[in-house]
C-alpha positions in Angstrom: 136.3 127.8 74.8 132.7 128.7 74.1 132.5 131.0 77.0 135.6 133.0 75.9 134.3 133.1 72.3 131.0 134.5 73.6 132.7 137.3 75.4 134.8 138.1 72.3 131.8 138.3 70.1 129.9 140.4 72.6 132.8 142.9 72.7 132.7 143.2 68.9 129.0 144.0 69.0 129.0 146.3 72.0 132.2 148.3 71.5 132.9 147.7 67.8 136.1 145.8 68.5 137.8 144.1 65.5 136.2 140.9 64.4 138.8 138.2 63.9 136.8 135.0 64.3 136.0 134.6 60.6 136.8 130.9 60.2 134.1 129.7 62.6 132.4 126.6 61.3 128.7 126.0 60.9 128.7 123.6 64.0 130.7 126.0 66.1 128.5 128.9 65.3 125.3 126.9 66.1 126.8 125.9 69.4 127.8 129.5 70.1 124.3 130.9 69.4 122.6 128.2 71.4 125.0 128.9 74.3 124.3 132.7 73.9 120.5 132.1 73.9 120.6 130.8 77.4 122.0 134.2 78.4 119.5 136.0 76.2 122.3 137.6 74.2 121.9 135.6 70.9 120.8 138.7 69.1 124.3 140.2 69.5 126.0 137.0 68.1 123.7 137.1 65.1 124.3 140.8 64.6 128.1 140.3 64.5 127.7 137.6 61.8 125.3 139.7 59.8 127.6 142.8 59.9 130.5 140.6 58.8 128.5 138.4 56.3 131.2 138.6 53.6 133.7 137.1 56.0 131.8 134.1 57.3 130.6 131.0 55.5 127.1 130.8 54.0 125.7 128.6 56.8 126.7 131.0 59.5 125.2 133.8 57.3 121.8 132.1 56.9 121.4 131.2 60.5 122.4 134.6 61.7 120.0 136.3 59.3 117.2 134.1 60.6 117.9 135.1 64.2 118.4 138.7 63.4 115.1 138.9 61.5 113.2 137.5 64.5 114.9 140.0 66.9 114.1 142.9 64.5 110.4 142.0 64.2 109.8 141.4 67.8 111.6 144.6 68.9 109.6 146.7 66.4 106.4 145.1 67.7 107.3 146.0 71.3 108.3 149.6 70.3 104.8 150.1 68.8 103.1 148.6 71.8 105.1 150.6 74.3 104.1 153.7 72.3 100.4 152.8 72.4 100.5 152.1 76.1 102.3 155.4 76.8 99.7 157.4 74.7 96.9 155.8 76.7 98.5 156.6 80.1 99.2 160.2 79.0 95.7 160.6 77.8 94.4 159.7 81.3 97.1 161.7 83.1 98.5 158.7 84.8 101.8 159.4 86.7 104.0 156.6 85.4 107.4 155.6 84.0 108.3 152.7 81.6 111.3 150.8 83.0 113.8 148.4 81.5 112.9 146.7 78.2 112.6 149.0 75.2 113.7 152.1 77.2 117.1 150.3 77.5 117.1 148.8 74.0 117.2 152.2 72.5 120.6 152.9 74.1 122.3 149.9 72.4 124.8 150.6 69.6 122.7 148.6 67.2 118.9 148.7 67.1 116.7 145.6 67.4 119.5 143.4 68.8 118.6 143.2 72.5 116.5 140.2 73.4 112.9 141.2 73.7 110.7 140.5 76.7 107.7 142.1 78.4 106.6 145.7 79.1 107.2 147.0 82.7 105.3 150.1 84.0 105.7 151.7 87.4 102.8 153.7 88.6 103.0 156.4 91.2 101.1 155.5 94.5 98.6 158.2 93.8 97.4 156.4 90.6 97.9 152.8 91.5 94.2 152.2 92.1 93.1 154.2 89.1 95.2 152.5 86.4 93.1 149.3 86.4 90.1 151.3 85.1 92.3 153.0 82.5 93.3 149.6 81.1 89.7 148.6 81.0 88.4 151.8 79.4 91.3 152.3 76.9 92.0 148.7 75.8 89.2 146.6 77.4 91.8 144.7 79.4 91.4 143.5 83.0 94.5 143.7 85.1 94.9 140.9 87.6 93.8 141.8 91.1 96.1 143.3 93.7 98.1 140.7 95.5 101.1 140.6 97.9 103.4 140.8 94.9 104.9 143.9 93.3 102.8 144.1 90.2 99.5 143.3 88.4 99.6 141.6 85.0 97.8 141.7 81.7 98.3 140.4 78.2 98.1 142.8 75.3 98.5 141.6 71.7 100.4 138.6 72.9 102.8 140.6 75.1 103.0 140.4 78.9 102.5 143.7 80.7 103.5 144.1 84.3 102.0 147.2 86.1 104.2 147.7 89.2 103.0 149.4 92.3 106.4 148.6 93.8 109.6 148.4 91.9 111.9 146.8 94.5 111.2 144.8 97.7 114.2 145.5 99.9 114.6 143.2 102.8 116.0 145.9 105.0 113.3 148.4 106.0 115.9 151.2 106.1 116.9 150.5 102.5 113.3 150.2 101.4 112.4 153.6 102.9 115.4 155.2 101.2 114.5 153.6 97.9 111.0 154.9 98.0 112.2 158.4 98.8 114.7 158.7 95.9 112.3 157.0 93.5 109.4 159.4 94.2 111.7 162.4 94.2 112.9 161.3 90.8 109.4 161.2 89.4 108.7 164.8 90.3 110.4 165.8 87.1 109.0 164.3 83.9 111.5 163.0 81.4 110.7 161.5 78.0 112.4 159.5 75.3 111.1 158.7 71.8 110.0 155.1 71.2 107.9 154.0 68.3 107.4 157.6 67.3 105.9 158.5 70.7 107.3 160.3 73.7 107.5 157.8 76.5 108.1 158.8 80.1 111.2 157.3 81.8 113.4 157.5 84.9 116.4 159.8 85.1 119.7 158.3 83.9 120.9 157.8 87.4 117.8 156.1 88.7 117.6 154.1 85.5 121.1 152.8 86.2 120.3 152.1 89.9 117.0 150.3 89.2 118.5 148.2 86.4 121.3 147.1 88.8 118.8 146.4 91.7 116.7 144.3 89.3 119.9 142.3 88.5 120.9 142.1 92.1 117.6 140.7 93.5 117.3 138.2 90.7 120.9 137.1 91.1 120.4 136.3 94.8 116.9 134.8 94.5 117.2 132.7 91.3 120.1 133.6 89.1 120.6 136.0 86.2 122.0 136.1 82.7 124.5 138.2 80.8 121.8 140.3 79.2 121.3 142.2 82.5 125.1 142.8 82.9 125.1 144.2 79.3 122.2 146.5 80.1 124.2 148.1 83.0 127.3 148.4 80.8 125.3 150.1 78.0 123.6 152.5 80.5 127.0 153.5 82.0 128.5 154.0 78.6 125.7 156.1 77.2 125.3 158.3 80.3 128.9 158.4 81.5 129.0 162.2 81.3 125.5 162.8 82.7 125.6 160.8 85.9 127.1 162.5 89.0 129.5 159.9 90.4 129.5 161.2 94.0 125.7 161.2 94.1 125.5 157.8 92.6 128.0 156.5 95.2 125.9 158.1 98.0 122.7 156.4 96.7 124.3 153.0 96.3 125.7 153.2 99.8 122.3 154.4 101.1 120.8 151.2 99.6 123.7 149.0 101.0 124.8 147.7 97.6 127.9 149.8 96.6 130.3 146.8 96.8 127.8 144.6 94.9 127.6 147.2 92.2 131.4 147.3 91.9 131.6 143.5 91.8 129.2 143.4 88.9 131.1 146.3 87.3 134.3 144.3 87.3 132.7 141.7 85.1 131.3 144.3 82.8 134.9 145.8 82.5 137.0 142.6 82.5 134.8 140.3 80.5 132.4 142.5 78.5 134.9 145.1 77.7 133.5 148.4 79.1 136.5 150.8 79.2 137.6 151.0 82.8 137.8 154.8 82.8 134.0 154.9 82.0 133.1 152.9 85.1 132.2 155.5 87.8 134.2 154.0 90.7 137.6 152.5 91.3 137.5 148.7 91.4 139.2 147.2 94.4 140.6 143.6 94.9 137.7 142.8 97.2 135.3 143.4 94.2 137.4 141.3 91.8 137.3 138.2 94.0 133.6 137.6 93.1 134.2 137.3 89.4 134.6 133.5 89.2 131.7 132.8 91.5 129.4 135.2 89.7 130.2 133.9 86.3 129.8 130.3 87.4 126.3 131.1 88.5 125.5 133.1 85.4 126.5 130.3 83.1 125.0 127.5 85.2 121.6 129.0 85.8 121.2 131.2 82.7 118.8 134.1 82.1 116.6 134.5 85.2 117.7 131.2 86.6 115.8 129.1 84.1 118.4 126.3 84.0 120.1 124.2 86.6 116.9 123.5 88.5 115.2 120.2 89.3 111.7 121.7 89.9 110.3 124.2 87.4 106.7 124.3 88.4 105.2 126.1 91.5 104.9 123.9 94.6 106.5 123.0 97.8 109.5 121.4 96.1 110.1 124.4 93.9 109.9 126.7 97.0 112.4 124.5 98.9 114.7 124.4 96.0 114.5 128.2 95.7 115.4 128.6 99.4 118.3 126.2 98.8 119.6 128.3 95.9 119.2 131.5 98.0 121.1 129.9 100.8 124.0 129.1 98.5 124.0 132.6 97.0 123.9 134.1 100.5 127.1 132.3 101.4 128.7 133.0 98.1 127.7 136.7 97.7 126.8 137.8 101.2 129.9 140.0 101.5 128.8 142.2 98.6 125.8 143.5 100.5 125.8 142.0 104.0 122.7 143.7 105.4 120.4 143.2 102.4 121.5 139.7 101.5 121.7 138.6 105.1 118.0 139.4 105.5 116.8 137.7 102.3 116.2 134.2 103.6 114.4 135.1 106.9 112.3 137.7 105.2 111.4 135.4 102.3 110.4 132.6 104.7 108.3 135.1 106.7 106.7 136.3 103.5 105.8 132.8 102.4 104.3 132.0 105.8 102.5 135.3 105.9 104.4 136.2 109.1 105.0 139.7 107.7 101.2 140.3 107.6 101.0 139.1 111.2 103.7 141.5 112.3 102.0 144.4 110.5 98.7 143.5 112.2 100.4 143.5 115.6 102.1 146.8 115.0 98.7 148.3 114.1 97.1 146.9 117.2 99.9 148.2 119.4 99.5 151.7 117.9 95.8 151.6 118.5 96.2 150.5 122.1 98.9 153.1 123.0 
């Protein structure tokens, strides 16, 4: 019941469908917004109640106003900070793009509703060593040292900033090479959107959609994912439906080995979140629809970024073993959506944890030297 009600309220907020759930009680609303918070979509629920405040009881009205006020303040704070970061990077001629977060929030039908998070920056390989000095000179902030991970971190005015030198870690080397090619090609043209009164550099609509999906895809298989990321994809498709070349998008998704996974996720966005089917770029087949129940069971069991449904939440051997167990289950459940990429996740992840990937790179270098 709560799950169905959540989808109904999300469709009201996303696509302006008629609101008919006016008689919701104080207890039911509290349960609904708590349920939604595990998916990081509670801002949408509050927004529906605020917009229909004359049709709901005073307790629902007060709780929704409280949540909506927090969402508004935090999103405004992030807008201002994104603008400040963009100004600093432009000042030092850093080749960058801001991804996800506030660049997606601005596409939503209602401002300051999307759940807030951190700030993600991708830096072109030519500038990845220089950006640390920029942060030090401009804001007196030290980025964490380079590691084997995709990004370096910093905290700025209470907000986590991730400076990525890689955006995706594909397990298939073929997919990884193709990704780097289309990403760097995309960055050859500078594109800006206005955030916080400042022009902020972003990816093209097509690459924004692909990267947002890849972010969902990897988190889904590794840990779990929430509804917020599904909504992000639906909103991007809706807003850019006339700008994205469908045949080129299909070619790129197939080049990355994730076309069927994209369509499986798309079916949930259509069937449960209410995106008009004619706006989705591809025809959904029965083989895509069959994943709906499995995907939603994981979404609601594990919540946003897999925060729930775990026994071990702190780093350590048991946390790692539990993560491998989750990945194993997801590989069996979702392997058919992207066989090559998902099939290589567990062996590549284990190799990474044991540093076997570094050993392999070392041996390849030695072999090249000796030839």
